[in-house]
Residue, then its C-alpha position, 0 to 999 in steps of 0.5 A: m172264152s165262155v158262154r151263159a148257162l143255167v147251172v145248179d146253185p141250191s141258194a138260187p130260186a128253183s135251185a138254178r141260175l144263169a152263169e158263164v161256163p167254159d165254151p164247150v170243146p167237142g170230143p170225138g163224134q161230137v158236134l157243136v150246137d148254138v142253142s136257141h131253144a131248151s125245154l124244161n122238164y120235171g126231171d130237171l127240177n128234181d135234178a137241181r134239188s136232189g144233188r143228182v146234177p152237181v152244184g155248178a154244173v150246167l142243168g137240162s136235157d132237151a136242146a134245139g138249135v143249129v150246128v156250128q161245128a161239125a164232128a172232126d171224124g166227118i160223121g153227122p150233121a153238117v154246119g148250118t143244120r138244125v137239130v134237136a137233141l137229148t143230152s146232159g147239160a142242155f141248158a147252155e148257149r153252146v153245147a157239144i153233143d154226141v152225134g147219136a144223141l140228136a136228130e135233124v129237124p124237119k123243114g116246117l117244124d119250128l125249133a120251138k116245138a122240136v125241143a119239146l120232144p126229147v125227154a117227154g116224147v121219148a119217154a112216151l114212145r119207149s115206155l109204150r113200146a116196153a109195156g107191149l102196145g098194140p091195137d087191141k090194148r086198153v091203155l091208161v095214161t096218168g098225169a095225161s096233161g103233162g108233156v109225157g102224157r100228151f104224147a103218150v095219149q097221141l102215140a097210143a091212139r095212132a097204134g089203135a089202143h083204146v086210150i083212157a086219160s086221167v087228169g087232175s081236174t076238167a081244165r087239165g083235160e081240155g084237148l085230150v079227146d082231140f089228141g085221141a083219147d077215148e075216156v078223159l077221167i079225174g083221177l081213176d073215178g069211174l074206171e072199172q074195167p082192167v086195162d093192159v097198159v098203164i104209163d104212170s107219171v103221177g106215182g103215190p096212191q094213184l100208182v097203187a090203184a092203177w096196179s089194182l086195175l091191171a089185167p093180167g099180163g099187163s104192164v105198169q111203166s113208172v115214168g115219173w113221180t109227180s105227186g111226191e107221195p109214197a105208194v103203199f100197196p096193201p097185202y097180197a096186192t102183188v100176189g096173183p096172176t102175172k103182171s108187171l110193174m116196170s121202173f123206166v128211164i131213158e138209156g142210149d142214144a135217142g137220136q133214132d127215136l127223135a127222128v121219128l118223133t120229129e118227122l111225125a110232128a112236121e107232118g102234123d101226125l103228133t101235136v106238140e102243145i106248148g103251155w109256156q114259152g119265154s126267155w130263160d131269164r124267167f127260169a124261176d117263174v116257169a119252174e114254179a109253174l110247172r110245179g104248181r101243175r099250171v103248165s099243160g104240155k110243155a114249157v120252152l125256154q128261149v136261149s138265143r138272145s135275138e129270139q126272146h119275146a114276153p113269156t106266156l105264163p099260165p094264170q094263177g089257180 
């Protein structure tokens, strides 16, 4: 038997295409999940082009759906449980997932919203945690209109921090004050006081500028690099009072953090904004929109044929 999946193909638009792949067989400590929704991240697009995910392999990290086969050893959720997961090879109709990589989706939370949480939500939560978030901190979030950025703004605000959201245009800053941002800036114009924490998704010259604004003892978490531009530090920029620039990657099982995030979302304490939602048949369209920064919030792919409807695609410009 086989299932449909989005696999890496350098010759295809956006370097991925739908294909048939073998039906997954769960191993020890894994459940089998029928996937109804997946979420697309910048990292997935880079994985498809960089070779990090091999040609022919299934793309993706964010999946949500229903358990159709419980783990053989009896651990984890039962058949029929709605779950969300952070797992490799997520863009398939059926996926075998480690129990530690998933969380049950609370009642009242749509799977389409739950699936937006794994990569972006976990990255926001863990990077803030690693940076030493606290109620007395000044937190700068660059690329704040994207998936990681919007979650980081909300989580930092919930912790009582003073949150500065940096975006690329006035339009992309809409709604961030409602999410808890105390200041919304275009780039870093007007930011003069030092900050204690930077969650950076942009890289390039903006990362260099953010580093110069970092207070002694502060931390920059390099979560992404959507600018694609080099970061050139001037001489002696890294000489002085102790502060840190830390590379970031999600490591280890995400299940516990997903449980926290889904509970916050279900209770209305964490808003999930979907900027694009439609069939995974439109993968090339949403990939282009995401690369063109025309998606505010998250891009959600509908995998289950029975639940697909016309895509919501932001206008050009």
